[in-house]
C-alpha positions as CSV (number, residue, x, y, z in Angstrom):
1,M,52.3,33.0,67.6
2,R,50.4,31.1,70.3
3,L,51.4,32.1,73.8
4,G,52.0,28.4,74.5
5,D,54.5,28.2,71.7
6,L,56.2,31.4,73.0
7,F,56.6,29.8,76.4
8,P,56.8,26.1,75.8
9,M,58.4,25.4,79.1
10,W,55.5,26.7,81.1
11,T,52.1,25.1,82.0
12,L,49.4,27.6,81.0
13,A,45.7,27.6,81.2
14,A,44.1,26.4,78.0
15,D,42.6,29.8,77.1
16,A,45.9,31.6,77.8
17,S,47.9,29.0,75.9
18,D,45.9,29.5,72.8
19,A,46.0,33.3,72.9
20,L,47.7,34.9,69.9
21,V,50.6,37.2,70.7
22,S,52.8,39.2,68.4
23,R,54.9,41.5,70.5
24,I,56.8,41.8,73.8
25,E,56.8,45.1,75.7
26,I,58.3,46.3,79.0
27,D,56.5,49.7,78.9
28,S,52.8,49.4,79.9
29,R,52.0,52.4,77.7
30,Q,52.8,50.3,74.6
31,C,50.4,47.5,75.5
32,E,47.5,46.5,73.3
33,P,45.9,43.3,72.2
34,G,48.5,40.7,71.2
35,V,51.2,42.0,73.6
36,V,53.0,40.2,76.4
37,F,54.0,42.7,79.1
38,F,57.0,42.0,81.3
39,A,56.7,43.9,84.6
40,L,60.3,44.5,85.5
41,P,61.9,46.4,88.3
42,G,63.7,49.6,87.3
43,T,66.1,52.1,88.7
44,R,63.3,54.7,89.1
45,D,60.1,52.7,89.1
46,D,58.7,49.2,89.3
47,G,56.8,47.5,86.5
48,S,54.6,45.7,89.0
49,R,52.8,49.0,89.6
50,F,51.6,49.0,86.0
51,V,50.2,45.5,85.6
52,E,46.6,46.7,85.8
53,E,47.3,49.4,83.3
54,A,48.8,46.9,80.9
55,L,45.8,44.5,81.2
56,A,43.4,47.4,80.8
57,R,45.1,48.4,77.5
58,G,44.6,44.9,76.2
59,A,47.8,43.0,77.0
60,E,47.2,39.2,76.5
61,F,49.6,38.1,79.3
62,V,51.8,39.6,82.0
63,V,55.0,38.2,83.5
64,G,55.9,39.7,86.9
65,V,58.3,39.2,89.8
66,E,57.4,36.5,92.4
67,G,55.8,38.2,95.4
68,Q,55.1,41.4,93.6
69,V,52.1,40.5,91.3
70,V,48.8,38.7,91.9
71,V,48.8,35.5,89.9
72,N,45.9,34.5,87.7
73,E,45.2,33.0,84.3
74,R,46.7,36.1,82.6
75,V,49.5,36.9,85.1
76,A,52.5,34.7,85.8
77,A,55.0,35.3,88.6
78,L,58.6,34.1,88.4
79,P,61.9,34.7,90.3
80,L,63.7,37.7,88.9
81,E,66.7,35.8,87.6
82,V,64.3,33.6,85.6
83,I,62.4,36.5,84.2
84,W,65.5,38.0,82.6
85,D,66.1,34.8,80.7
86,A,62.5,34.4,79.8
87,L,62.4,38.0,78.5
88,A,65.5,37.5,76.4
89,D,64.4,34.2,74.9
90,A,60.8,35.4,74.2
91,S,62.0,38.6,72.6
92,Y,64.0,36.8,69.9
93,R,61.6,33.8,69.5
94,I,58.6,36.0,68.7
95,V,60.5,37.7,65.8
96,G,61.9,34.5,64.5
97,D,65.4,34.5,66.2
98,P,67.1,36.8,63.6
99,Q,70.6,36.2,65.0
100,R,70.7,32.8,63.3
101,E,70.9,34.7,60.0
102,L,73.4,37.3,61.1
103,Q,77.0,37.8,62.2
104,L,77.1,39.9,65.4
105,I,79.9,42.0,66.8
106,G,79.6,43.4,70.3
107,V,81.7,46.4,71.4
108,T,82.1,47.4,75.0
109,G,84.4,49.8,76.8
110,T,84.2,53.3,78.3
111,N,85.3,55.2,75.2
112,G,85.4,54.4,71.5
113,K,82.3,52.1,71.2
114,T,80.5,54.4,68.8
115,S,83.5,55.0,66.6
116,V,84.4,51.3,66.4
117,V,80.9,50.1,65.4
118,T,80.6,52.9,62.9
119,F,84.0,52.1,61.4
120,I,83.2,48.4,61.2
121,T,80.0,49.1,59.3
122,S,81.6,51.6,57.0
123,L,84.5,49.2,56.2
124,L,82.2,46.2,55.5
125,R,79.9,48.2,53.3
126,H,82.9,49.3,51.2
127,L,83.8,45.6,51.0
128,E,80.3,45.0,49.6
129,R,78.9,43.4,52.7
130,D,75.5,44.1,54.1
131,A,76.2,45.8,57.5
132,A,74.6,48.0,60.1
133,S,75.2,49.2,63.6
134,I,73.2,49.8,66.7
135,G,74.3,52.2,69.4
136,T,74.5,55.8,70.7
137,L,73.9,57.4,67.3
138,T,70.6,55.6,66.7
139,N,69.0,55.1,70.1
140,V,68.1,56.9,73.3
141,R,69.9,54.1,75.2
142,T,73.3,52.9,74.0
143,T,72.0,49.3,73.9
144,P,68.2,49.0,73.6
145,P,66.2,46.6,75.8
146,A,65.9,43.0,74.5
147,P,62.4,43.4,72.8
148,D,63.5,46.6,70.9
149,L,66.9,45.1,70.0
150,A,65.3,41.9,68.7
151,R,62.8,43.9,66.5
152,T,65.7,46.1,65.2
153,L,67.7,43.0,64.2
154,R,64.6,41.6,62.4
155,A,64.0,44.9,60.7
156,Y,67.6,45.1,59.4
157,L,67.2,41.5,58.0
158,S,64.0,42.5,56.2
159,E,65.9,45.3,54.3
160,W,68.6,42.9,53.0
161,A,68.2,40.4,50.1
162,P,69.3,36.9,50.9
163,V,73.0,36.4,50.3
164,P,75.5,33.6,50.8
165,V,77.5,35.5,53.3
166,R,75.6,36.5,56.4
167,P,75.1,40.3,57.0
168,V,76.8,41.9,60.0
169,V,75.3,44.0,62.8
170,S,77.7,45.7,65.2
171,L,76.3,46.7,68.6
172,E,77.5,49.0,71.3
173,V,77.1,47.0,74.5
174,S,77.0,49.2,77.6
175,S,77.8,48.0,81.1
176,H,74.2,48.8,82.0
177,A,73.0,46.5,79.2
178,L,75.2,43.7,80.5
179,V,74.0,44.1,84.1
180,Q,70.4,44.4,83.0
181,H,70.5,41.3,80.8
182,R,69.6,43.1,77.6
183,V,71.9,41.0,75.4
184,D,71.6,37.7,77.3
185,S,70.3,35.7,74.4
186,L,72.8,37.0,71.8
187,R,75.9,35.1,70.8
188,F,78.5,37.4,69.3
189,D,80.9,36.2,66.6
190,V,83.4,38.9,67.9
191,G,83.4,40.7,71.2
192,I,85.6,43.8,71.5
193,F,87.0,45.6,74.6
194,T,88.2,49.2,73.8
195,N,89.3,50.5,77.2
196,L,88.1,51.2,80.8
197,S,88.2,54.5,82.7
198,R,86.1,56.3,85.2
199,D,82.4,56.5,84.3
200,H,79.0,55.4,85.6
201,L,80.3,55.0,89.2
202,D,76.9,56.4,90.3
203,Y,75.6,53.1,89.1
204,H,78.4,50.6,89.5
205,E,79.9,52.2,92.7
206,T,83.5,50.8,92.1
207,M,85.8,50.4,89.1
208,E,86.0,46.7,90.0
209,N,82.2,46.3,89.6
210,Y,82.4,48.3,86.4
211,L,85.0,45.9,85.0
212,E,83.1,42.9,86.0
213,A,80.0,44.2,84.2
214,K,82.1,44.7,81.0
215,A,83.6,41.2,81.3
216,R,80.2,39.6,81.0
217,L,80.4,40.1,77.2
218,F,83.3,37.6,77.2
219,Q,81.9,35.0,79.5
220,N,79.6,32.0,79.4
221,G,79.7,31.7,75.6
222,H,78.5,35.3,74.8
223,S,81.4,35.8,72.4
224,R,83.1,33.3,70.2
225,H,86.3,35.4,70.0
226,A,87.5,38.5,71.8
227,I,89.6,41.4,70.6
228,V,91.1,43.3,73.5
229,W,92.9,46.6,73.1
230,N,95.6,46.5,75.8
231,D,95.1,49.9,77.6
232,G,97.1,48.8,80.6
233,T,95.9,47.7,84.0
234,W,92.2,47.2,83.3
235,A,92.8,45.2,80.1
236,A,95.1,42.9,82.0
237,K,92.5,42.4,84.7
238,L,89.8,41.8,82.1
239,M,91.8,39.0,80.4
240,E,91.8,37.2,83.7
241,L,88.0,37.1,83.5
242,V,87.6,36.2,79.8
243,D,86.7,32.6,78.9
244,C,86.9,32.7,75.1
245,P,89.9,32.9,72.6
246,V,91.5,36.4,72.7
247,T,93.4,38.6,70.3
248,V,95.3,41.2,72.2
249,L,96.2,44.4,70.4
250,D,98.5,47.3,71.4
251,E,100.2,50.3,69.9
252,H,102.8,48.1,68.2
253,V,100.2,47.1,65.5
254,I,100.1,50.7,64.4
255,E,103.4,51.5,62.6
256,G,104.7,55.0,61.6
257,L,101.6,56.9,62.6
258,E,101.3,60.4,61.2
259,A,98.3,62.4,62.4
260,R,97.0,65.8,61.4
261,V,93.6,67.5,61.3
262,G,91.5,65.4,59.0
263,Q,94.0,62.7,58.1
264,L,95.7,59.7,59.6
265,R,98.5,57.7,57.9
266,F,100.1,54.5,59.3
267,R,101.0,50.9,58.4
268,W,99.0,47.9,59.7
269,R,99.6,44.3,58.8
270,S,102.2,45.4,56.2
271,N,99.6,47.6,54.5
272,D,99.5,51.4,54.1
273,V,96.5,52.9,55.7
274,V,95.2,56.5,54.9
275,A,92.0,57.5,56.6
276,P,90.1,60.9,56.7
277,L,90.1,61.0,60.5
278,T,91.4,63.3,63.2
279,G,93.3,62.2,66.3
280,S,95.7,59.4,66.9
281,Y,93.1,57.7,69.2
282,N,91.0,57.2,66.1
283,A,93.9,55.1,64.7
284,I,93.3,52.8,67.6
285,N,89.5,52.7,67.0
286,L,90.1,52.1,63.3
287,V,92.6,49.3,63.8
288,V,90.3,47.5,66.2
289,A,87.5,47.8,63.6
290,M,89.8,46.5,60.9
291,E,90.9,43.5,63.1
292,A,87.2,42.7,63.6
293,C,86.7,42.6,59.9
294,V,89.6,40.2,59.5
295,Q,88.2,38.0,62.2
296,L,85.1,37.7,60.1
297,G,87.1,36.5,57.2
298,E,87.9,39.6,55.2
299,D,91.3,40.0,53.5
300,P,93.6,42.5,55.4
301,T,94.8,44.2,52.3
302,R,91.2,44.9,51.1
303,V,90.3,46.1,54.6
304,A,93.2,48.5,54.6
305,Q,92.1,49.9,51.2
306,A,88.6,50.3,52.5
307,A,89.9,52.4,55.4
308,S,90.4,55.4,53.0
309,H,86.6,55.5,52.6
310,V,85.5,55.6,56.3
311,E,83.7,58.7,57.3
312,P,84.3,60.7,60.5
313,V,81.8,59.8,63.2
314,P,79.3,62.6,64.0
315,G,80.4,64.4,67.2
316,R,83.6,62.4,67.5
317,C,86.5,64.8,67.0
318,E,84.3,66.3,64.2
319,V,86.0,69.2,62.5
320,I,83.5,72.0,62.0
321,E,85.9,74.7,60.8
322,A,89.4,73.9,59.5
323,S,90.5,77.6,59.7
324,G,90.0,78.1,56.0
325,T,88.9,81.7,56.5
326,E,91.2,84.5,57.6
327,G,90.7,85.1,61.3
328,S,88.8,81.9,62.0
329,P,90.0,79.2,64.4
330,V,89.9,75.5,63.9
331,V,86.7,74.3,65.6
332,V,86.2,70.7,66.8
333,V,83.1,69.1,68.4
334,D,83.8,65.9,70.5
335,Y,81.7,63.7,72.8
336,A,84.5,63.5,75.4
337,H,82.5,63.4,78.6
338,T,84.8,61.3,80.9
339,P,88.1,62.3,82.4
340,E,90.0,59.8,80.3
341,G,88.0,60.7,77.2
342,L,88.7,64.5,77.6
343,A,92.4,63.9,78.3
344,T,92.7,61.7,75.2
345,T,91.0,64.2,73.0
346,L,93.0,67.2,74.3
347,A,96.3,65.3,74.2
348,N,95.6,64.3,70.6
349,L,94.7,67.8,69.5
350,R,97.7,69.2,71.3
351,E,99.9,66.8,69.3
352,I,98.6,67.9,65.9
353,H,97.9,71.6,66.7
354,G,100.6,74.1,67.6
355,G,98.4,77.1,68.6
356,R,96.2,77.9,71.6
357,I,93.5,75.4,72.6
358,I,90.3,76.9,74.0
359,T,88.0,74.3,75.6
360,V,84.3,74.6,76.2
361,F,82.9,71.8,78.4
362,G,80.7,70.9,81.4
363,C,79.5,67.9,83.3
364,G,76.1,66.2,83.3
365,G,73.8,66.4,86.3
366,D,72.3,63.4,88.2
367,R,75.4,61.4,87.3
368,D,78.8,60.6,88.8
369,A,79.7,63.8,90.6
370,G,83.2,62.5,91.5
371,K,84.5,63.0,88.0
372,R,83.7,66.7,87.9
373,P,86.9,68.1,89.5
374,L,88.9,65.6,87.5
375,M,87.4,67.0,84.3
376,G,88.3,70.5,85.4
377,E,91.8,69.5,86.2
378,I,92.3,67.8,82.9
379,A,90.8,70.6,80.8
380,A,93.1,73.1,82.6
381,Q,96.1,70.9,82.2
382,W,95.8,70.6,78.4
383,S,94.1,73.9,77.4
384,D,95.2,77.5,77.3
385,V,91.7,78.9,78.0
386,I,88.7,77.0,79.4
387,F,85.0,77.9,79.5
388,I,83.1,75.9,82.0
389,T,79.4,75.7,81.0
390,S,76.3,73.5,81.3
391,D,76.2,70.0,79.7
392,N,72.9,68.3,80.6
393,P,72.4,69.6,84.2
394,R,69.1,67.7,84.5
395,T,67.6,68.3,87.9
396,E,70.9,69.5,89.6
397,D,71.8,73.2,90.0
398,P,74.1,74.2,87.1
399,I,75.9,76.6,89.3
400,E,76.8,73.9,91.8
401,I,78.0,71.6,89.0
402,A,80.2,74.3,87.5
403,R,81.6,75.0,91.0
404,Q,82.5,71.3,91.4
405,V,84.2,71.3,88.0
406,H,86.1,74.5,88.8
407,A,87.4,73.0,92.1
408,G,89.6,70.8,90.0
409,V,91.3,73.6,88.1
410,Q,94.8,73.5,89.6
411,S,96.8,75.6,87.0
412,E,96.9,79.3,86.2
413,V,94.9,78.7,83.0
414,E,92.5,81.5,81.9
415,S,89.1,80.3,83.1
416,H,85.6,81.5,82.5
417,T,82.3,80.2,83.8
418,V,79.4,80.8,81.4
419,L,76.4,78.6,82.2
420,D,74.5,79.3,79.0
421,R,76.1,76.8,76.6
422,R,75.4,78.8,73.5
423,E,76.8,81.9,75.1
424,A,79.9,80.0,76.2
425,I,80.5,78.8,72.7
426,R,80.0,82.3,71.3
427,D,82.4,83.8,73.9
428,A,85.0,81.1,73.1
429,L,84.7,81.8,69.3
430,A,84.9,85.6,69.9
431,L,88.1,85.1,71.9
432,A,89.7,82.8,69.3
433,T,91.6,83.9,66.2
434,T,93.7,82.3,63.4
435,G,96.0,79.7,64.8
436,D,93.7,78.8,67.7
437,L,91.6,75.7,68.1
438,V,88.2,75.7,69.9
439,L,87.2,72.3,71.3
440,I,83.5,72.0,72.2
441,A,83.4,68.9,74.4
442,G,80.9,66.7,76.2
443,K,77.8,66.4,74.0
444,G,79.1,65.5,70.6
445,H,76.3,64.1,68.4
446,E,73.5,64.9,70.8
447,K,70.6,67.0,69.5
448,T,69.1,68.1,72.9
449,Q,70.0,69.6,76.2
450,Q,68.1,68.7,79.4
451,I,67.7,71.5,81.9
452,G,65.5,70.5,84.9
453,T,62.9,68.2,83.4
454,T,62.7,70.2,80.2
455,V,64.4,68.8,77.1
456,L,65.5,71.6,74.7
457,D,66.8,71.4,71.1
458,F,70.5,71.9,71.2
459,D,73.1,70.6,68.7
460,D,76.8,71.7,69.4
461,V,77.6,71.2,65.7
462,Q,74.8,73.4,64.4
463,V,75.3,76.0,67.1
464,A,79.0,76.2,66.3
465,K,78.2,76.6,62.6
466,E,75.6,79.3,63.3
467,L,77.9,81.3,65.6
468,L,80.8,81.0,63.1
469,K,78.6,82.4,60.4
470,E,77.4,85.2,62.7
471,R,81.1,85.9,63.6
472,L,81.9,86.5,60.0
473,C,79.0,88.9,59.4
């Protein structure tokens, strides 16, 4: 594509206008001939520092912030608010604007995003629709930057044969992505709000700012229709900010819920639903996903039937051991890493499990420290035994993080601090016996652990399986 065609609204020098470009990048290390580099400000660094590197690597053109870059034939400077729009528009234009050939669903909320997009994709595939999801399970960032997101949408389209009914891509849309304009050029057929609870206050500072960030998904034409799970106060406040048609859901749409380890049963829209999932909160996630499918035109009865085929989401109340062996506990791995998420998971497990609950958990470093004592308080409230360990301490002192978590422990619960996560899991399993349940919380599907600046291989699921096998030897 000619640079002049990529930016038709700009007046470019003749040589620059005729330059052929094929890719947008925001990382100077990815620059080469044919690339347009956007030098954006970041939370840790500033793209304007890397303009010369981008040009040296062969970038055809650079777009930077007014006052921070030196303008010439190959470098343009714009106000920051204009740059975000330009980046979003160019990212999709250069790959042929794939959203015109897709139906898009955006899911935002503190908890449940990954489960909802995964369930939507699973349901639609069982209804013989082409479908895919983008989010925590497939990316380093929950929502990729606009250039990566545009390329991913185009790649999905290239995998699917042309069909009369447009394929569906469901995206997790984080509050960071909304504030950082990563989805500004997308128009979602359905936007979904799952819930709001304390998280990311190191970034947003207040819950009100956090809510306003989430609300952007439902404003200024970003979503044609909204589905809102009414989780109480924050959902009510969100609906004051929404400017598109809204379907509001609450617990009344789930009738006769029966929950046990590995199975949910309930009625929805006069249909019986049986799903191989654990935890009543997954009934909420599933119903939200089913309602999204109906909003896209699918028949409710067929959607309910498809629910029997959904698969548990990796690291989301994932049952590793269902106590099928004498002396073995039930072992569950869950991503719960917020106070509300941990409380919900533990309350659900307490509801379906009558024995002791032993919880292994920690809190991430270089993130909202205010939630640490809350996590300790909640774990102690719902557990019989707790093991406070390391999550991803990053550059913080793991001992200090654990101390802050333990400060919230108010009850007389049996409490242990074992900073080595593998050893904490081993000790919890050694303590457990038949009739107990061990919850390993906080990291879920993650395959690594960051200690300092070192990223180590660490998978809670695999570690639990290895230690269970070791325990039986």
